[in-house]
N, CA, C and O atoms as CSV, one atom per row, in Angstrom:
chain,resi,resn,atom,element,x,y,z
A,1,MET,N,N,2.908,1.091,-1.728
A,1,MET,CA,C,2.545,1.914,-0.624
A,1,MET,C,C,2.955,1.214,0.688
A,1,MET,O,O,3.680,1.769,1.514
A,2,GLU,N,N,2.483,0.031,0.833
A,2,GLU,CA,C,2.746,-0.839,2.014
A,2,GLU,C,C,4.262,-0.977,2.298
A,2,GLU,O,O,4.703,-0.937,3.447
A,3,THR,N,N,5.015,-1.136,1.240
A,3,THR,CA,C,6.490,-1.350,1.318
A,3,THR,C,C,7.040,-0.070,1.881
A,3,THR,O,O,7.851,-0.161,2.803
A,4,MET,N,N,6.687,1.127,1.425
A,4,MET,CA,C,7.185,2.360,1.975
A,4,MET,C,C,6.828,2.573,3.496
A,4,MET,O,O,7.620,3.137,4.251
A,5,ILE,N,N,5.676,2.127,3.890
A,5,ILE,CA,C,5.258,2.187,5.279
A,5,ILE,C,C,6.151,1.273,6.067
A,5,ILE,O,O,6.650,1.662,7.124
A,6,ILE,N,N,6.369,0.063,5.585
A,6,ILE,CA,C,7.253,-0.883,6.327
A,6,ILE,C,C,8.580,-0.321,6.582
A,6,ILE,O,O,9.143,-0.423,7.672
A,7,LEU,N,N,9.126,0.339,5.452
A,7,LEU,CA,C,10.424,0.917,5.603
A,7,LEU,C,C,10.432,1.989,6.639
A,7,LEU,O,O,11.364,2.072,7.438
A,8,LEU,N,N,9.326,2.889,6.650
A,8,LEU,CA,C,9.180,3.876,7.697
A,8,LEU,C,C,9.128,3.259,9.083
A,8,LEU,O,O,9.688,3.833,10.017
A,9,VAL,N,N,8.478,2.113,9.256
A,9,VAL,CA,C,8.416,1.489,10.516
A,9,VAL,C,C,9.813,1.025,10.947
A,9,VAL,O,O,10.152,1.130,12.126
A,10,GLY,N,N,10.594,0.538,10.059
A,10,GLY,CA,C,11.933,0.116,10.356
A,10,GLY,C,C,12.837,1.316,10.784
A,10,GLY,O,O,13.674,1.193,11.678
A,11,VAL,N,N,12.637,2.440,10.128
A,11,VAL,CA,C,13.302,3.618,10.591
A,11,VAL,C,C,12.984,4.062,12.008
A,11,VAL,O,O,13.848,4.342,12.838
A,12,LEU,N,N,11.639,4.103,12.222
A,12,LEU,CA,C,11.093,4.377,13.527
A,12,LEU,C,C,11.581,3.509,14.651
A,12,LEU,O,O,11.856,3.959,15.763
A,13,VAL,N,N,11.680,2.217,14.306
A,13,VAL,CA,C,12.059,1.233,15.374
A,13,VAL,C,C,13.540,1.390,15.621
A,13,VAL,O,O,13.996,1.242,16.755
A,14,SER,N,N,14.312,1.691,14.570
A,14,SER,CA,C,15.822,1.853,14.880
A,14,SER,C,C,16.049,3.153,15.573
A,14,SER,O,O,16.993,3.220,16.360
A,15,THR,N,N,15.237,4.269,15.357
A,15,THR,CA,C,15.453,5.432,16.043
A,15,THR,C,C,14.909,5.243,17.514
A,15,THR,O,O,15.469,5.813,18.450
A,16,ALA,N,N,13.905,4.505,17.684
A,16,ALA,CA,C,13.445,4.335,19.077
A,16,ALA,C,C,14.435,3.442,19.864
A,16,ALA,O,O,14.646,3.646,21.059
A,17,THR,N,N,15.031,2.461,19.179
A,17,THR,CA,C,16.031,1.631,19.853
A,17,THR,C,C,17.205,2.419,20.298
A,17,THR,O,O,17.752,2.201,21.380
A,18,TYR,N,N,17.611,3.379,19.429
A,18,TYR,CA,C,18.784,4.241,19.784
A,18,TYR,C,C,18.454,5.081,20.982
A,18,TYR,O,O,19.276,5.239,21.884
A,19,LEU,N,N,17.227,5.636,21.001
A,19,LEU,CA,C,16.798,6.461,22.168
A,19,LEU,C,C,16.679,5.668,23.438
A,19,LEU,O,O,17.004,6.139,24.528
A,20,LEU,N,N,16.187,4.406,23.270
A,20,LEU,CA,C,15.956,3.644,24.542
A,20,LEU,C,C,17.311,3.253,25.063
A,20,LEU,O,O,17.346,2.933,26.252
A,21,LEU,N,N,18.446,3.224,24.370
A,21,LEU,CA,C,19.595,2.788,24.900
A,21,LEU,C,C,20.443,3.986,25.501
A,21,LEU,O,O,21.615,3.802,25.831
A,22,SER,N,N,19.828,5.204,25.633
A,22,SER,CA,C,20.449,6.393,26.057
A,22,SER,C,C,20.494,6.470,27.546
A,22,SER,O,O,19.725,5.758,28.191
A,23,LYS,N,N,21.323,7.269,28.145
A,23,LYS,CA,C,21.311,7.462,29.600
A,23,LYS,C,C,20.305,8.429,30.080
A,23,LYS,O,O,19.918,8.428,31.249
A,24,ASN,N,N,19.867,9.278,29.160
A,24,ASN,CA,C,18.900,10.427,29.610
A,24,ASN,C,C,17.443,9.854,29.697
A,24,ASN,O,O,16.981,9.165,28.787
A,25,MET,N,N,16.751,10.162,30.810
A,25,MET,CA,C,15.424,9.639,31.003
A,25,MET,C,C,14.332,10.157,29.976
A,25,MET,O,O,13.406,9.464,29.554
A,26,ILE,N,N,14.585,11.515,29.626
A,26,ILE,CA,C,13.644,12.057,28.523
A,26,ILE,C,C,13.839,11.361,27.210
A,26,ILE,O,O,12.869,11.152,26.481
A,27,ARG,N,N,15.026,11.001,26.884
A,27,ARG,CA,C,15.159,10.295,25.623
A,27,ARG,C,C,14.528,8.911,25.646
A,27,ARG,O,O,13.982,8.444,24.646
A,28,ILE,N,N,14.610,8.272,26.783
A,28,ILE,CA,C,13.947,6.962,26.943
A,28,ILE,C,C,12.457,6.999,26.831
A,28,ILE,O,O,11.821,6.102,26.278
A,29,VAL,N,N,11.892,8.107,27.393
A,29,VAL,CA,C,10.404,8.270,27.251
A,29,VAL,C,C,10.083,8.605,25.708
A,29,VAL,O,O,9.111,8.096,25.150
A,30,LEU,N,N,10.835,9.365,25.148
A,30,LEU,CA,C,10.587,9.654,23.700
A,30,LEU,C,C,10.761,8.374,22.837
A,30,LEU,O,O,10.012,8.107,21.897
A,31,GLY,N,N,11.827,7.588,23.236
A,31,GLY,CA,C,11.952,6.283,22.552
A,31,GLY,C,C,10.773,5.329,22.719
A,31,GLY,O,O,10.429,4.606,21.785
A,32,THR,N,N,10.182,5.320,23.841
A,32,THR,CA,C,9.028,4.418,24.076
A,32,THR,C,C,7.773,5.014,23.241
A,32,THR,O,O,6.954,4.278,22.690
A,33,ALA,N,N,7.719,6.303,23.211
A,33,ALA,CA,C,6.579,6.889,22.342
A,33,ALA,C,C,6.771,6.576,20.894
A,33,ALA,O,O,5.850,6.121,20.215
A,34,ILE,N,N,7.915,6.807,20.438
A,34,ILE,CA,C,8.291,6.483,18.968
A,34,ILE,C,C,7.964,5.021,18.659
A,34,ILE,O,O,7.326,4.679,17.664
A,35,LEU,N,N,8.446,4.182,19.581
A,35,LEU,CA,C,8.260,2.727,19.329
A,35,LEU,C,C,6.806,2.361,19.334
A,35,LEU,O,O,6.387,1.491,18.570
A,36,SER,N,N,5.986,3.026,20.210
A,36,SER,CA,C,4.591,2.659,20.142
A,36,SER,C,C,3.915,3.193,18.817
A,36,SER,O,O,3.014,2.555,18.273
A,37,HIS,N,N,4.369,4.343,18.341
A,37,HIS,CA,C,3.900,4.821,17.076
A,37,HIS,C,C,4.267,3.953,15.900
A,37,HIS,O,O,3.485,3.776,14.966
A,38,ALA,N,N,5.554,3.375,15.961
A,38,ALA,CA,C,5.933,2.442,14.916
A,38,ALA,C,C,5.116,1.163,14.953
A,38,ALA,O,O,4.796,0.610,13.901
A,39,ILE,N,N,4.768,0.674,16.154
A,39,ILE,CA,C,3.991,-0.470,16.210
A,39,ILE,C,C,2.541,-0.241,15.679
A,39,ILE,O,O,1.950,-1.115,15.045
A,40,HIS,N,N,1.975,1.022,15.980
A,40,HIS,CA,C,0.646,1.330,15.459
A,40,HIS,C,C,0.669,1.298,13.940
A,40,HIS,O,O,-0.267,0.769,13.340
A,41,LEU,N,N,1.717,1.850,13.273
A,41,LEU,CA,C,1.694,1.881,11.791
A,41,LEU,C,C,1.982,0.486,11.278
A,41,LEU,O,O,1.537,0.145,10.182
A,42,LEU,N,N,2.728,-0.363,12.044
A,42,LEU,CA,C,2.893,-1.758,11.630
A,42,LEU,C,C,1.632,-2.520,11.621
A,42,LEU,O,O,1.349,-3.290,10.703
A,43,LEU,N,N,0.854,-2.304,12.666
A,43,LEU,CA,C,-0.393,-3.012,12.777
A,43,LEU,C,C,-1.387,-2.543,11.783
A,43,LEU,O,O,-2.186,-3.337,11.286
A,44,MET,N,N,-1.369,-1.265,11.469
A,44,MET,CA,C,-2.313,-0.746,10.444
A,44,MET,C,C,-1.956,-1.224,9.110
A,44,MET,O,O,-2.840,-1.438,8.280
A,45,THR,N,N,-0.678,-1.412,8.841
A,45,THR,CA,C,-0.163,-1.977,7.558
A,45,THR,C,C,-0.554,-3.397,7.366
A,45,THR,O,O,-1.054,-3.822,6.324
A,46,MET,N,N,-0.278,-4.179,8.520
A,46,MET,CA,C,-0.533,-5.638,8.480
A,46,MET,C,C,-2.091,-5.872,8.351
A,46,MET,O,O,-2.490,-6.901,7.808
A,47,GLY,N,N,-2.988,-4.923,8.847
A,47,GLY,CA,C,-4.314,-5.003,8.675
A,47,GLY,C,C,-4.760,-4.872,7.288
A,47,GLY,O,O,-5.821,-5.391,6.941
A,48,GLY,N,N,-4.004,-4.197,6.443
A,48,GLY,CA,C,-4.197,-4.054,5.007
A,48,GLY,C,C,-4.730,-2.588,4.753
A,48,GLY,O,O,-5.609,-2.051,5.426
A,49,LEU,N,N,-4.098,-2.045,3.731
A,49,LEU,CA,C,-4.432,-0.776,3.187
A,49,LEU,C,C,-5.448,-0.957,2.077
A,49,LEU,O,O,-5.069,-0.866,0.909
A,50,LYS,N,N,-6.690,-1.203,2.363
A,50,LYS,CA,C,-7.710,-1.498,1.404
A,50,LYS,C,C,-8.561,-0.319,1.044
A,50,LYS,O,O,-8.803,0.523,1.909
A,51,GLN,N,N,-9.024,-0.200,-0.150
A,51,GLN,CA,C,-10.042,0.747,-0.482
A,51,GLN,C,C,-11.351,0.078,-0.703
A,51,GLN,O,O,-11.437,-0.953,-1.370
A,52,GLY,N,N,-12.382,0.666,-0.140
A,52,GLY,CA,C,-13.680,-0.015,-0.304
A,52,GLY,C,C,-14.684,0.857,0.382
A,52,GLY,O,O,-14.360,1.960,0.823
A,53,SER,N,N,-15.881,0.387,0.477
A,53,SER,CA,C,-17.019,1.103,1.068
A,53,SER,C,C,-17.072,0.795,2.543
A,53,SER,O,O,-16.385,-0.078,3.074
A,54,VAL,N,N,-17.920,1.557,3.160
A,54,VAL,CA,C,-18.056,1.363,4.543
A,54,VAL,C,C,-18.921,0.167,4.807
A,54,VAL,O,O,-19.797,-0.111,3.988
A,55,PRO,N,N,-18.745,-0.587,5.916
A,55,PRO,CA,C,-19.320,-1.872,6.187
A,55,PRO,C,C,-20.759,-1.662,6.737
A,55,PRO,O,O,-21.000,-1.886,7.923
A,56,ILE,N,N,-21.711,-1.231,5.875
A,56,ILE,CA,C,-23.079,-1.031,6.353
A,56,ILE,C,C,-23.953,-1.871,5.567
A,56,ILE,O,O,-23.844,-1.915,4.342
A,57,LEU,N,N,-24.893,-2.599,6.262
A,57,LEU,CA,C,-25.706,-3.587,5.528
A,57,LEU,C,C,-26.682,-2.707,4.669
A,57,LEU,O,O,-27.103,-1.619,5.061
A,58,GLY,N,N,-27.008,-3.282,3.449
A,58,GLY,CA,C,-27.965,-2.688,2.614
A,58,GLY,C,C,-27.250,-1.910,1.510
A,58,GLY,O,O,-27.893,-1.568,0.518
A,59,ASP,N,N,-25.997,-1.621,1.625
A,59,ASP,CA,C,-25.160,-0.947,0.633
A,59,ASP,C,C,-24.764,-1.936,-0.437
A,59,ASP,O,O,-24.302,-3.026,-0.098
A,60,GLN,N,N,-24.909,-1.641,-1.625
A,60,GLN,CA,C,-24.556,-2.606,-2.701
A,60,GLN,C,C,-23.075,-2.433,-3.290
A,60,GLN,O,O,-22.880,-2.377,-4.504
A,61,ALA,N,N,-22.078,-2.354,-2.374
A,61,ALA,CA,C,-20.796,-2.276,-2.794
A,61,ALA,C,C,-20.143,-3.663,-2.940
A,61,ALA,O,O,-20.551,-4.642,-2.315
A,62,ASP,N,N,-19.111,-3.694,-3.798
A,62,ASP,CA,C,-18.417,-4.971,-3.984
A,62,ASP,C,C,-17.454,-5.208,-2.918
A,62,ASP,O,O,-17.341,-6.357,-2.491
A,63,THR,N,N,-16.771,-4.300,-2.449
A,63,THR,CA,C,-15.754,-4.587,-1.336
A,63,THR,C,C,-16.013,-3.654,-0.159
A,63,THR,O,O,-16.496,-2.527,-0.273
A,64,TYR,N,N,-15.644,-4.233,0.990
A,64,TYR,CA,C,-15.829,-3.443,2.268
A,64,TYR,C,C,-14.616,-3.439,2.875
A,64,TYR,O,O,-13.826,-4.373,2.742
A,65,THR,N,N,-14.361,-2.323,3.633
A,65,THR,CA,C,-13.165,-2.148,4.391
A,65,THR,C,C,-13.431,-2.478,5.866
A,65,THR,O,O,-14.383,-1.974,6.463
A,66,ASP,N,N,-12.571,-3.335,6.444
A,66,ASP,CA,C,-12.780,-3.806,7.816
A,66,ASP,C,C,-12.260,-2.632,8.795
A,66,ASP,O,O,-11.156,-2.099,8.684
A,67,ALA,N,N,-13.125,-2.347,9.666
A,67,ALA,CA,C,-12.897,-1.226,10.646
A,67,ALA,C,C,-12.313,-1.688,11.977
A,67,ALA,O,O,-12.051,-0.880,12.868
A,68,LEU,N,N,-12.131,-2.896,12.089
A,68,LEU,CA,C,-11.554,-3.497,13.412
A,68,LEU,C,C,-10.088,-3.012,13.613
A,68,LEU,O,O,-9.767,-2.534,14.701
A,69,PRO,N,N,-9.173,-3.124,12.579
A,69,PRO,CA,C,-7.751,-2.704,12.858
A,69,PRO,C,C,-7.692,-1.298,13.280
A,69,PRO,O,O,-6.959,-1.001,14.222
A,70,GLN,N,N,-8.460,-0.313,12.618
A,70,GLN,CA,C,-8.506,1.017,13.028
A,70,GLN,C,C,-9.006,1.253,14.323
A,70,GLN,O,O,-8.487,2.116,15.031
A,71,ALA,N,N,-10.081,0.488,14.755
A,71,ALA,CA,C,-10.629,0.723,16.204
A,71,ALA,C,C,-9.590,0.167,17.191
A,71,ALA,O,O,-9.418,0.759,18.257
A,72,LEU,N,N,-8.876,-0.956,16.888
A,72,LEU,CA,C,-7.943,-1.364,17.893
A,72,LEU,C,C,-6.753,-0.488,18.008
A,72,LEU,O,O,-6.168,-0.342,19.081
A,73,ILE,N,N,-6.367,0.136,16.834
A,73,ILE,CA,C,-5.141,1.084,16.845
A,73,ILE,C,C,-5.608,2.327,17.636
A,73,ILE,O,O,-4.840,2.856,18.440
A,74,LEU,N,N,-6.865,2.807,17.421
A,74,LEU,CA,C,-7.249,4.036,18.067
A,74,LEU,C,C,-7.196,3.719,19.661
A,74,LEU,O,O,-6.832,4.596,20.445
A,75,THR,N,N,-7.522,2.613,20.037
A,75,THR,CA,C,-7.568,2.287,21.524
A,75,THR,C,C,-6.171,2.299,21.948
A,75,THR,O,O,-5.871,2.878,22.992
A,76,ALA,N,N,-5.232,1.675,21.189
A,76,ALA,CA,C,-3.780,1.584,21.515
A,76,ALA,C,C,-3.178,2.943,21.545
A,76,ALA,O,O,-2.292,3.184,22.365
A,77,ILE,N,N,-3.593,3.845,20.715
A,77,ILE,CA,C,-3.023,5.168,20.758
A,77,ILE,C,C,-3.386,5.906,22.001
A,77,ILE,O,O,-2.581,6.688,22.508
A,78,VAL,N,N,-4.659,5.674,22.553
A,78,VAL,CA,C,-4.993,6.406,23.686
A,78,VAL,C,C,-4.318,5.761,24.815
A,78,VAL,O,O,-3.921,6.486,25.727
A,79,ILE,N,N,-4.125,4.417,24.881
A,79,ILE,CA,C,-3.379,3.915,26.015
A,79,ILE,C,C,-1.918,4.388,26.005
A,79,ILE,O,O,-1.383,4.775,27.043
A,80,SER,N,N,-1.267,4.354,24.811
A,80,SER,CA,C,0.102,4.788,24.785
A,80,SER,C,C,0.303,6.214,25.131
A,80,SER,O,O,1.353,6.569,25.667
A,81,PHE,N,N,-0.699,7.098,24.840
A,81,PHE,CA,C,-0.644,8.463,25.251
A,81,PHE,C,C,-0.714,8.552,26.729
A,81,PHE,O,O,0.061,9.305,27.318
A,82,ALA,N,N,-1.639,7.794,27.411
A,82,ALA,CA,C,-1.690,7.774,28.876
A,82,ALA,C,C,-0.385,7.324,29.506
A,82,ALA,O,O,0.119,7.927,30.453
A,83,VAL,N,N,0.152,6.228,28.938
A,83,VAL,CA,C,1.427,5.723,29.493
A,83,VAL,C,C,2.610,6.636,29.357
A,83,VAL,O,O,3.482,6.689,30.224
A,84,THR,N,N,2.633,7.427,28.147
A,84,THR,CA,C,3.706,8.408,27.948
A,84,THR,C,C,3.433,9.538,28.918
A,84,THR,O,O,4.429,10.056,29.422
A,85,ALA,N,N,2.276,9.990,29.249
A,85,ALA,CA,C,2.062,11.106,30.212
A,85,ALA,C,C,2.492,10.623,31.519
A,85,ALA,O,O,3.160,11.368,32.236
A,86,PHE,N,N,2.166,9.418,31.908
A,86,PHE,CA,C,2.598,8.862,33.122
A,86,PHE,C,C,4.158,8.851,33.361
A,86,PHE,O,O,4.688,9.221,34.409
A,87,PHE,N,N,4.845,8.360,32.206
A,87,PHE,CA,C,6.291,8.398,32.281
A,87,PHE,C,C,6.874,9.659,32.349
A,87,PHE,O,O,7.945,9.808,32.937
A,88,LEU,N,N,6.233,10.681,31.759
A,88,LEU,CA,C,6.852,12.105,31.807
A,88,LEU,C,C,6.544,12.648,33.232
A,88,LEU,O,O,7.361,13.409,33.750
A,89,VAL,N,N,5.423,12.300,33.884
A,89,VAL,CA,C,5.285,12.781,35.186
A,89,VAL,C,C,6.224,12.162,36.164
A,89,VAL,O,O,6.707,12.799,37.100
A,90,LEU,N,N,6.494,10.785,35.902
A,90,LEU,CA,C,7.456,10.148,36.708
A,90,LEU,C,C,8.883,10.723,36.641
A,90,LEU,O,O,9.572,10.940,37.638
A,91,VAL,N,N,9.258,10.946,35.374
A,91,VAL,CA,C,10.583,11.515,35.128
A,91,VAL,C,C,10.653,12.955,35.757
A,91,VAL,O,O,11.638,13.303,36.408
A,92,TYR,N,N,9.693,13.691,35.566
A,92,TYR,CA,C,9.757,15.045,36.208
A,92,TYR,C,C,9.814,15.029,37.654
A,92,TYR,O,O,10.554,15.820,38.240
A,93,ARG,N,N,9.037,14.129,38.331
A,93,ARG,CA,C,9.094,13.934,39.807
A,93,ARG,C,C,10.478,13.386,40.276
A,93,ARG,O,O,10.996,13.767,41.325
A,94,THR,N,N,11.020,12.516,39.482
A,94,THR,CA,C,12.323,11.957,39.840
A,94,THR,C,C,13.390,13.081,39.689
A,94,THR,O,O,14.343,13.143,40.466
A,95,TYR,N,N,13.212,13.958,38.686
A,95,TYR,CA,C,14.249,15.040,38.552
A,95,TYR,C,C,14.069,15.994,39.695
A,95,TYR,O,O,15.069,16.466,40.234
A,96,GLN,N,N,12.816,16.323,40.118
A,96,GLN,CA,C,12.583,17.207,41.233
A,96,GLN,C,C,13.243,16.680,42.541
A,96,GLN,O,O,13.842,17.414,43.327
A,97,THR,N,N,13.079,15.346,42.699
A,97,THR,CA,C,13.498,14.788,44.001
A,97,THR,C,C,15.013,14.648,43.938
A,97,THR,O,O,15.670,15.032,44.906
A,98,THR,N,N,15.626,14.120,42.857
A,98,THR,CA,C,17.021,13.822,42.948
A,98,THR,C,C,17.843,14.837,42.287
A,98,THR,O,O,19.026,14.928,42.614
A,99,GLY,N,N,17.330,15.641,41.357
A,99,GLY,CA,C,18.208,16.725,40.682
A,99,GLY,C,C,18.925,16.052,39.605
A,99,GLY,O,O,19.803,16.712,39.048
A,100,ALA,N,N,18.716,14.880,39.217
A,100,ALA,CA,C,19.436,14.297,38.011
A,100,ALA,C,C,18.493,13.677,37.198
A,100,ALA,O,O,17.448,13.208,37.650
A,101,ASP,N,N,18.859,13.646,35.818
A,101,ASP,CA,C,18.104,12.954,34.814
A,101,ASP,C,C,18.929,11.871,34.036
A,101,ASP,O,O,18.524,11.302,33.022
A,102,ASN,N,N,20.033,11.680,34.591
A,102,ASN,CA,C,20.964,10.607,34.023
A,102,ASN,C,C,20.774,9.374,34.806
A,102,ASN,O,O,20.761,9.397,36.037
A,103,LEU,N,N,20.621,8.265,34.092
A,103,LEU,CA,C,20.420,7.053,34.737
A,103,LEU,C,C,21.578,6.553,35.548
A,103,LEU,O,O,21.370,5.858,36.543
A,104,TYR,N,N,22.861,6.898,35.144
A,104,TYR,CA,C,24.014,6.444,35.868
A,104,TYR,C,C,24.215,7.314,37.114
A,104,TYR,O,O,24.840,6.868,38.077
A,105,ASP,N,N,23.705,8.528,37.111
A,105,ASP,CA,C,23.738,9.359,38.332
A,105,ASP,C,C,22.689,8.938,39.365
A,105,ASP,O,O,22.810,9.244,40.552
A,106,LEU,N,N,21.591,8.184,38.858
A,106,LEU,CA,C,20.660,7.681,39.788
A,106,LEU,C,C,20.967,6.427,40.540
A,106,LEU,O,O,20.383,6.066,41.562
A,107,LYS,N,N,22.001,5.756,39.898
A,107,LYS,CA,C,22.511,4.562,40.707
A,107,LYS,C,C,23.189,4.894,41.965
A,107,LYS,O,O,23.975,5.838,42.055
A,108,GLY,N,N,22.886,4.122,42.925
A,108,GLY,CA,C,23.557,4.369,44.251
A,108,GLY,C,C,25.002,3.857,44.265
A,108,GLY,O,O,25.429,3.172,43.336
A,109,PRO,N,N,25.727,4.180,45.291
A,109,PRO,CA,C,27.264,3.787,45.445
A,109,PRO,C,C,27.327,2.205,45.564
A,109,PRO,O,O,28.334,1.599,45.199
A,110,HIS,N,N,26.272,1.588,46.061
A,110,HIS,CA,C,26.363,0.191,46.266
A,110,HIS,C,C,26.312,-0.630,44.974
A,110,HIS,O,O,26.645,-1.815,44.970
A,111,ASP,N,N,25.868,0.053,43.812
A,111,ASP,CA,C,25.867,-0.725,42.589
A,111,ASP,C,C,27.223,-0.676,41.773
A,111,ASP,O,O,27.410,-1.405,40.798
A,112,GLU,N,N,28.110,0.192,42.216
A,112,GLU,CA,C,29.406,0.263,41.541
A,112,GLU,C,C,30.315,-0.715,41.913
A,112,GLU,O,O,31.435,-0.743,41.403
């Protein structure tokens, strides 16, 4: 199971890299969102996919599942959602102001 998730992370990272190298700003924002999801999956897999009981004192279970990786990933998901929303608003405002969503069109004539 962990090998399959690591392969999925590799596919997501390669897709995100392809989107990040694009000229279109929306593709770049989608690339950052996909890359953040790939990192979340990687962190969850590295934390271990264990089966066990909840970590409550007094329970007589043999194995316990650590809840810390899931809590950290949940926090990272909320932060990445906020950053993606900010990027989308920034791209939308840039498109409203300049009328272009291509990065090469946004360069000024002094850069050429």
